[in-house]
FIMAR-541728 format. One record per atom (N, C-alpha, C, O): x, y, z; residue in one letter. Coordinates in pm, 1 decimal. Example, Ala and Ser with C-alpha at 12.3 -4.5 7.8 and 13.67 -1.06 7.14 Angstrom:
BEGIN
east 1319.0, north -569.0, up 780.0, resn A
east 1230.0, north -450.0, up 780.0, resn A
east 1320.0, north -330.0, up 780.0, resn A
east 1423.6, north -331.9, up 846.5, resn A
east 1285.0, north -225.0, up 708.0, resn S
east 1367.0, north -106.0, up 714.0, resn S
east 1290.0, north 3.0, up 787.0, resn S
east 1340.9, north 113.8, up 803.9, resn S
This chain:
BEGIN
east -1069.0, north -11656.4, up 7937.3, resn M
east -1172.2, north -11591.9, up 7858.8, resn M
east -1188.8, north -11445.1, up 7899.8, resn M
east -1198.2, north -11356.8, up 7814.6, resn M
east -1192.1, north -11420.4, up 8031.3, resn K
east -1206.5, north -11282.5, up 8078.4, resn K
east -1088.9, north -11197.9, up 8031.8, resn K
east -1105.4, north -11080.9, up 7997.5, resn K
east -970.8, north -11257.3, up 8031.0, resn Y
east -851.0, north -11185.8, up 7986.3, resn Y
east -866.2, north -11141.3, up 7841.6, resn Y
east -831.1, north -11028.4, up 7807.4, resn Y
east -918.1, north -11228.8, up 7756.6, resn H
east -935.4, north -11196.0, up 7614.7, resn H
east -1036.1, north -11082.3, up 7595.5, resn H
east -1016.2, north -10994.5, up 7511.5, resn H
east -1141.8, north -11084.5, up 7672.0, resn I
east -1241.4, north -10978.0, up 7662.7, resn I
east -1179.9, north -10844.8, up 7704.7, resn I
east -1200.9, north -10742.8, up 7639.1, resn I
east -1104.2, north -10846.1, up 7813.9, resn L
east -1037.8, north -10723.2, up 7858.6, resn L
east -937.5, north -10673.4, up 7755.7, resn L
east -925.4, north -10553.0, up 7733.3, resn L
east -866.6, north -10764.6, up 7694.1, resn L
east -769.1, north -10727.7, up 7592.0, resn L
east -838.5, north -10663.3, up 7471.8, resn L
east -791.1, north -10562.6, up 7419.4, resn L
east -948.2, north -10720.1, up 7429.2, resn I
east -1024.0, north -10664.7, up 7316.1, resn I
east -1076.8, north -10525.5, up 7350.9, resn I
east -1066.7, north -10433.2, up 7270.1, resn I
east -1132.4, north -10510.3, up 7470.1, resn L
east -1184.0, north -10379.6, up 7511.6, resn L
east -1072.6, north -10275.8, up 7520.4, resn L
east -1092.8, north -10160.1, up 7483.5, resn L
east -957.0, north -10315.3, up 7568.3, resn A
east -843.9, north -10222.5, up 7576.2, resn A
east -799.8, north -10178.5, up 7437.3, resn A
east -765.9, north -10061.9, up 7416.8, resn A
east -800.0, north -10270.1, up 7342.9, resn C
east -761.1, north -10235.9, up 7205.5, resn C
east -861.7, north -10140.7, up 7141.4, resn C
east -823.4, north -10051.5, up 7065.7, resn C
east -988.1, north -10159.2, up 7170.8, resn L
east -1089.7, north -10070.3, up 7114.8, resn L
east -1079.3, north -9929.7, up 7172.5, resn L
east -1108.6, north -9832.5, up 7102.9, resn L
east -1038.7, north -9917.4, up 7296.6, resn A
east -1026.8, north -9786.1, up 7360.0, resn A
east -898.9, north -9713.6, up 7320.3, resn A
east -892.6, north -9591.2, up 7330.9, resn A
east -798.8, north -9784.7, up 7275.7, resn A
east -668.6, north -9724.5, up 7245.8, resn A
east -673.7, north -9613.6, up 7141.3, resn A
east -610.9, north -9509.9, up 7162.4, resn A
east -745.6, north -9629.5, up 7029.0, resn P
east -745.9, north -9519.7, up 6931.5, resn P
east -802.0, north -9389.4, up 6987.7, resn P
east -748.5, north -9282.4, up 6958.6, resn P
east -907.0, north -9395.9, up 7066.5, resn A
east -964.0, north -9274.3, up 7124.1, resn A
east -865.5, north -9208.6, up 7219.2, resn A
east -850.2, north -9086.5, up 7218.5, resn A
east -798.4, north -9289.2, up 7301.5, resn M
east -700.7, north -9232.7, up 7393.3, resn M
east -582.7, north -9174.8, up 7316.9, resn M
east -529.9, north -9070.0, up 7354.2, resn M
east -541.4, north -9241.7, up 7211.1, resn A
east -427.4, north -9193.5, up 7133.1, resn A
east -458.7, north -9058.0, up 7072.0, resn A
east -372.3, north -8970.2, up 7070.3, resn A
east -579.1, north -9038.9, up 7022.3, resn D
east -614.4, north -8911.2, up 6961.1, resn D
east -636.9, north -8802.8, up 7065.4, resn D
east -611.3, north -8685.5, up 7038.4, resn D
east -684.0, north -8839.3, up 7183.2, resn E
east -692.4, north -8741.0, up 7290.9, resn E
east -551.3, north -8700.0, up 7332.2, resn E
east -526.9, north -8583.6, up 7364.3, resn E
east -460.1, north -8794.3, up 7331.4, resn S
east -320.1, north -8762.4, up 7361.0, resn S
east -263.5, north -8666.5, up 7257.5, resn S
east -187.7, north -8575.6, up 7291.4, resn S
east -299.8, north -8686.5, up 7132.4, resn L
east -255.4, north -8595.9, up 7026.0, resn L
east -313.0, north -8456.1, up 7048.9, resn L
east -243.2, north -8356.4, up 7030.5, resn L
east -439.0, north -8448.7, up 7088.5, resn A
east -501.8, north -8318.9, up 7116.8, resn A
east -429.4, north -8248.1, up 7231.3, resn A
east -411.2, north -8126.4, up 7228.3, resn A
east -388.9, north -8324.5, up 7330.9, resn K
east -313.0, north -8265.1, up 7441.7, resn K
east -175.3, north -8221.4, up 7394.4, resn K
east -128.9, north -8112.9, up 7429.6, resn K
east -109.7, north -8305.1, up 7314.7, resn A
east 25.0, north -8273.7, up 7266.4, resn A
east 26.5, north -8150.2, up 7177.3, resn A
east 124.7, north -8076.0, up 7175.9, resn A
east -80.5, north -8127.6, up 7103.7, resn K
east -88.6, north -8012.5, up 7012.7, resn K
east -155.0, north -7891.6, up 7078.9, resn K
east -188.7, north -7793.9, up 7011.9, resn K
east -173.3, north -7898.9, up 7210.1, resn N
east -227.9, north -7789.3, up 7291.2, resn N
east -373.4, north -7754.6, up 7261.4, resn N
east -418.0, north -7644.6, up 7294.0, resn N
east -447.4, north -7845.4, up 7200.6, resn C
east -589.9, north -7821.4, up 7175.4, resn C
east -667.3, north -7809.7, up 7307.1, resn C
east -764.3, north -7734.7, up 7317.6, resn C
east -621.3, north -7886.3, up 7407.5, resn M
east -693.5, north -7892.4, up 7534.0, resn M
east -671.8, north -7766.9, up 7619.8, resn M
east -731.5, north -7755.0, up 7726.8, resn M
east -588.7, north -7675.0, up 7575.0, resn V
east -573.9, north -7547.5, up 7645.4, resn V
east -703.7, north -7467.6, up 7632.8, resn V
east -746.5, north -7402.3, up 7728.0, resn V
east -765.5, north -7473.1, up 7516.3, resn C
east -888.1, north -7396.2, up 7490.8, resn C
east -1014.0, north -7481.6, up 7483.4, resn C
east -1124.7, north -7428.4, up 7491.0, resn C
east -999.2, north -7612.2, up 7468.8, resn H
east -1113.5, north -7702.0, up 7452.2, resn H
east -1110.2, north -7812.3, up 7557.1, resn H
east -1004.9, north -7844.3, up 7612.2, resn H
east -1225.7, north -7869.1, up 7583.5, resn A
east -1239.2, north -7990.1, up 7663.6, resn A
east -1333.1, north -8082.7, up 7587.9, resn A
east -1402.1, north -8040.2, up 7495.3, resn A
east -1335.5, north -8206.3, up 7626.6, resn T
east -1420.1, north -8303.0, up 7557.9, resn T
east -1567.8, north -8271.7, up 7575.8, resn T
east -1645.3, north -8276.9, up 7480.4, resn T
east -1606.1, north -8239.2, up 7698.8, resn D
east -1749.3, north -8229.6, up 7728.0, resn D
east -1795.3, north -8097.9, up 7790.2, resn D
east -1909.6, north -8087.6, up 7834.8, resn D
east -1708.0, north -7997.1, up 7793.6, resn K
east -1751.6, north -7867.5, up 7847.4, resn K
east -1680.4, north -7754.4, up 7774.8, resn K
east -1569.2, north -7770.8, up 7724.6, resn K
east -1746.3, north -7640.1, up 7770.3, resn K
east -1688.4, north -7521.9, up 7707.8, resn K
east -1578.0, north -7469.0, up 7798.0, resn K
east -1596.4, north -7456.3, up 7919.0, resn K
east -1465.0, north -7438.6, up 7739.3, resn V
east -1356.5, north -7372.2, up 7811.6, resn V
east -1347.2, north -7234.5, up 7746.9, resn V
east -1438.6, north -7153.7, up 7763.6, resn V
east -1242.2, north -7205.7, up 7675.3, resn M
east -1235.4, north -7082.9, up 7595.6, resn M
east -1304.8, north -7108.4, up 7461.6, resn M
east -1375.3, north -7022.4, up 7408.7, resn M
east -1283.1, north -7227.6, up 7409.0, resn G
east -1349.1, north -7271.3, up 7286.4, resn G
east -1458.8, north -7370.9, up 7319.3, resn G
east -1475.4, north -7408.6, up 7435.3, resn G
east -1533.1, north -7413.5, up 7219.7, resn P
east -1644.2, north -7506.1, up 7243.3, resn P
east -1595.8, north -7644.3, up 7284.9, resn P
east -1482.5, north -7683.4, up 7256.7, resn P
east -1683.8, north -7717.2, up 7352.3, resn A
east -1656.1, north -7856.9, up 7384.7, resn A
east -1646.7, north -7935.9, up 7254.6, resn A
east -1720.3, north -7909.2, up 7159.6, resn A
east -1557.1, north -8031.9, up 7250.9, resn F
east -1544.0, north -8113.4, up 7130.5, resn F
east -1673.5, north -8188.0, up 7099.5, resn F
east -1704.2, north -8211.6, up 6982.7, resn F
east -1750.0, north -8225.6, up 7202.7, resn K
east -1879.3, north -8291.3, up 7178.1, resn K
east -1975.4, north -8197.0, up 7106.0, resn K
east -2055.1, north -8241.6, up 7023.4, resn K
east -1968.9, north -8068.2, up 7136.1, resn D
east -2053.9, north -7970.5, up 7067.1, resn D
east -2010.5, north -7953.2, up 6922.1, resn D
east -2093.9, north -7937.8, up 6832.9, resn D
east -1880.2, north -7955.7, up 6899.4, resn V
east -1828.7, north -7948.7, up 6761.9, resn V
east -1877.7, north -8070.2, up 6683.7, resn V
east -1922.5, north -8057.7, up 6569.7, resn V
east -1868.8, north -8188.3, up 6745.9, resn A
east -1913.2, north -8311.3, up 6680.1, resn A
east -2061.9, north -8306.5, up 6647.5, resn A
east -2104.4, north -8356.2, up 6543.2, resn A
east -2141.1, north -8247.0, up 6736.2, resn A
east -2285.4, north -8237.8, up 6712.6, resn A
east -2318.2, north -8141.2, up 6598.9, resn A
east -2418.6, north -8158.4, up 6529.9, resn A
east -2234.2, north -8040.0, up 6579.3, resn K
east -2261.3, north -7938.4, up 6477.8, resn K
east -2216.4, north -7980.7, up 6338.2, resn K
east -2277.7, north -7941.1, up 6239.2, resn K
east -2111.5, north -8059.6, up 6329.2, resn Y
east -2053.1, north -8093.9, up 6199.2, resn Y
east -2056.7, north -8244.0, up 6173.9, resn Y
east -2035.0, north -8324.3, up 6264.7, resn Y
east -2084.5, north -8280.4, up 6049.2, resn D
east -2080.5, north -8420.1, up 6006.3, resn D
east -1958.9, north -8448.2, up 5919.6, resn D
east -1915.3, north -8562.6, up 5906.9, resn D
east -1905.5, north -8344.2, up 5860.9, resn D
east -1801.0, north -8358.5, up 5760.3, resn D
east -1663.2, north -8335.2, up 5821.0, resn D
east -1635.5, north -8227.5, up 5873.7, resn D
east -1576.9, north -8436.2, up 5813.5, resn A
east -1442.1, north -8423.8, up 5868.7, resn A
east -1362.3, north -8314.5, up 5799.3, resn A
east -1278.2, north -8250.5, up 5862.4, resn A
east -1387.1, north -8291.9, up 5670.9, resn S
east -1307.6, north -8191.9, up 5598.9, resn S
east -1329.6, north -8050.7, up 5654.6, resn S
east -1237.4, north -7969.3, up 5653.8, resn S
east -1449.8, north -8021.4, up 5702.5, resn T
east -1477.5, north -7891.2, up 5763.4, resn T
east -1399.2, north -7875.7, up 5893.3, resn T
east -1342.8, north -7769.7, up 5920.4, resn T
east -1396.1, north -7981.6, up 5972.8, resn V
east -1323.1, north -7978.6, up 6099.6, resn V
east -1173.1, north -7970.8, up 6073.3, resn V
east -1102.1, north -7896.2, up 6140.8, resn V
east -1124.5, north -8046.9, up 5976.1, resn V
east -982.4, north -8042.9, up 5939.6, resn V
east -942.8, north -7901.3, up 5898.1, resn V
east -838.2, north -7851.5, up 5940.0, resn V
east -1024.7, north -7836.9, up 5817.1, resn A
east -994.7, north -7700.9, up 5771.1, resn A
east -986.3, north -7603.9, up 5888.8, resn A
east -898.3, north -7517.8, up 5891.5, resn A
east -1075.8, north -7616.5, up 5984.9, resn S
east -1071.2, north -7529.0, up 6102.6, resn S
east -947.7, north -7556.5, up 6187.5, resn S
east -887.0, north -7463.9, up 6241.3, resn S
east -910.9, north -7683.1, up 6199.3, resn I
east -791.1, north -7718.6, up 6276.3, resn I
east -667.4, north -7658.2, up 6210.9, resn I
east -584.5, north -7597.2, up 6278.5, resn I
east -654.9, north -7674.8, up 6081.0, resn K
east -534.5, north -7629.8, up 6010.8, resn K
east -530.4, north -7478.7, up 5988.7, resn K
east -423.8, north -7418.0, up 5999.5, resn K
east -643.9, north -7417.5, up 5957.9, resn N
east -646.7, north -7276.3, up 5918.8, resn N
east -699.4, north -7182.2, up 6025.9, resn N
east -689.1, north -7060.3, up 6012.1, resn N
east -755.6, north -7237.7, up 6132.3, resn G
east -820.2, north -7155.4, up 6233.0, resn G
east -958.6, north -7113.3, up 6185.6, resn G
east -1000.2, north -7148.6, up 6075.3, resn G
east -1029.4, north -7038.5, up 6268.4, resn S
east -1162.2, north -6990.8, up 6229.2, resn S
east -1198.8, north -6868.5, up 6312.4, resn S
east -1142.1, north -6844.3, up 6418.9, resn S
east -1294.6, north -6792.3, up 6261.2, resn K
east -1344.2, north -6673.3, up 6331.0, resn K
east -1495.7, north -6671.1, up 6323.1, resn K
east -1553.0, north -6695.6, up 6217.0, resn K
east -1560.6, north -6642.0, up 6434.4, resn G
east -1704.0, north -6618.9, up 6435.3, resn G
east -1792.4, north -6741.5, up 6436.8, resn G
east -1914.5, north -6727.0, up 6441.6, resn G
east -1737.2, north -6860.9, up 6433.0, resn K
east -1821.4, north -6981.1, up 6433.4, resn K
east -1875.9, north -7012.5, up 6572.6, resn K
east -1985.0, north -7068.0, up 6585.9, resn K
east -1799.8, north -6976.8, up 6676.2, resn W
east -1836.5, north -7012.3, up 6813.1, resn W
east -1828.2, north -6891.7, up 6906.5, resn W
east -1806.4, north -6908.5, up 7026.5, resn W
east -1844.8, north -6773.9, up 6854.9, resn G
east -1837.6, north -6655.3, up 6938.8, resn G
east -1725.8, north -6562.9, up 6893.4, resn G
east -1672.0, north -6576.5, up 6783.5, resn G
east -1692.6, north -6469.7, up 6979.8, resn A
east -1599.1, north -6363.6, up 6942.2, resn A
east -1452.2, north -6406.5, up 6942.5, resn A
east -1369.9, north -6344.8, up 6874.9, resn A
east -1418.9, north -6510.8, up 7017.3, resn I
east -1278.3, north -6550.7, up 7028.2, resn I
east -1241.1, north -6637.1, up 6908.0, resn I
east -1300.4, north -6743.2, up 6888.2, resn I
east -1143.5, north -6593.5, up 6826.9, resn P
east -1103.9, north -6673.1, up 6710.6, resn P
east -1017.0, north -6791.9, up 6751.0, resn P
east -947.7, north -6788.4, up 6852.7, resn P
east -1022.0, north -6895.8, up 6670.0, resn M
east -933.2, north -7010.6, up 6689.3, resn M
east -813.0, north -6991.5, up 6597.7, resn M
east -829.8, north -6976.2, up 6476.7, resn M
east -692.5, north -6992.2, up 6653.1, resn P
east -575.0, north -6975.0, up 6567.7, resn P
east -546.9, north -7101.2, up 6487.3, resn P
east -590.0, north -7209.9, up 6525.9, resn P
east -475.6, north -7088.4, up 6376.6, resn P
east -435.7, north -7207.4, up 6301.6, resn P
east -340.3, north -7291.9, up 6385.5, resn P
east -262.9, north -7239.3, up 6465.5, resn P
east -346.8, north -7421.6, up 6366.6, resn N
east -260.2, north -7513.6, up 6440.4, resn N
east -151.5, north -7568.1, up 6350.3, resn N
east -174.6, north -7596.5, up 6232.8, resn N
east -34.6, north -7582.0, up 6405.6, resn K
east 78.7, north -7638.3, up 6331.5, resn K
east 73.4, north -7789.7, up 6343.6, resn K
east 141.5, north -7850.0, up 6426.5, resn K
east -9.0, north -7849.1, up 6258.9, resn V
east -23.9, north -7994.3, up 6254.9, resn V
east -10.5, north -8040.3, up 6110.6, resn V
east -35.8, north -7964.6, up 6016.8, resn V
east 29.2, north -8164.3, up 6094.9, resn S
east 35.1, north -8221.5, up 5960.3, resn S
east -106.4, north -8253.2, up 5913.2, resn S
east -200.9, north -8251.8, up 5992.1, resn S
east -119.7, north -8281.7, up 5784.9, resn D
east -251.0, north -8321.4, up 5731.9, resn D
east -301.0, north -8446.9, up 5802.7, resn D
east -419.2, north -8457.6, up 5835.6, resn D
east -210.5, north -8541.5, up 5826.0, resn E
east -247.6, north -8666.6, up 5892.7, resn E
east -293.1, north -8640.1, up 6036.6, resn E
east -392.5, north -8697.2, up 6081.4, resn E
east -222.1, north -8554.9, up 6108.1, resn E
east -261.6, north -8522.5, up 6245.3, resn E
east -396.0, north -8450.9, up 6248.6, resn E
east -479.5, north -8479.8, up 6334.4, resn E
east -417.7, north -8358.4, up 6156.8, resn A
east -545.9, north -8287.5, up 6150.9, resn A
east -659.7, north -8385.1, up 6123.4, resn A
east -767.3, north -8372.9, up 6181.9, resn A
east -636.9, north -8480.9, up 6035.6, resn Q
east -738.6, north -8581.5, up 6004.5, resn Q
east -768.0, north -8668.1, up 6127.1, resn Q
east -884.2, north -8695.8, up 6157.0, resn Q
east -663.5, north -8710.9, up 6197.9, resn K
east -682.7, north -8791.6, up 6319.0, resn K
east -761.2, north -8713.7, up 6424.0, resn K
east -853.0, north -8767.1, up 6486.3, resn K
east -724.9, north -8588.3, up 6442.9, resn L
east -796.0, north -8505.9, up 6540.7, resn L
east -942.4, north -8488.4, up 6501.4, resn L
east -1031.2, north -8498.9, up 6586.1, resn L
east -967.8, north -8462.0, up 6374.7, resn A
east -1105.6, north -8443.6, up 6327.9, resn A
east -1187.5, north -8571.0, up 6346.7, resn A
east -1301.6, north -8565.0, up 6392.4, resn A
east -1131.0, north -8684.7, up 6312.3, resn Q
east -1202.9, north -8811.9, up 6328.9, resn Q
east -1232.3, north -8838.3, up 6476.2, resn Q
east -1340.8, north -8884.6, up 6511.3, resn Q
east -1135.7, north -8808.6, up 6561.5, resn W
east -1157.1, north -8827.4, up 6705.1, resn W
east -1268.0, north -8734.9, up 6755.2, resn W
east -1357.0, north -8778.6, up 6828.0, resn W
east -1263.0, north -8608.9, up 6716.9, resn I
east -1365.9, north -8513.4, up 6759.4, resn I
east -1503.9, north -8560.1, up 6713.3, resn I
east -1599.0, north -8559.2, up 6791.4, resn I
east -1514.9, north -8600.6, up 6587.4, resn L
east -1644.7, north -8644.1, up 6534.4, resn L
east -1692.9, north -8773.8, up 6598.0, resn L
east -1812.8, north -8801.7, up 6597.9, resn L
east -1601.4, north -8853.1, up 6652.0, resn S
east -1640.8, north -8978.1, up 6718.6, resn S
east -1706.3, north -8952.4, up 6854.3, resn S
east -1761.4, north -9044.5, up 6914.5, resn S
east -1701.2, north -8830.3, up 6902.3, resn L
east -1754.2, north -8797.6, up 7034.9, resn L
east -1904.1, north -8769.7, up 7034.9, resn L
east -1958.8, north -8730.2, up 7137.8, resn L
east -1971.3, north -8789.3, up 6922.5, resn K
east -2116.5, north -8764.1, up 6913.4, resn K
east -2191.7, north -8851.1, up 7010.1, resn K
east -2314.4, north -8844.0, up 7016.9, resn K
């Protein structure tokens, strides 16, 4: 029984880890962290500011200027699917 509970918990954690891995693979974590400001805002702060995944997806794909200070975010070379996964993961950090 304990094994089944651990297996279920591991499966529930896998999507979050997979998307954090994607953020690392796409170099998002060079400027961002989950819970603290680095060069860019913490992903938890982004999640608190936005409810709409499409806004986050647009910033991921196209970059942004002036939303979080003077340092602009460059556009990222990600597919639409990757941008959507990253946005959903970021918004899940609320």
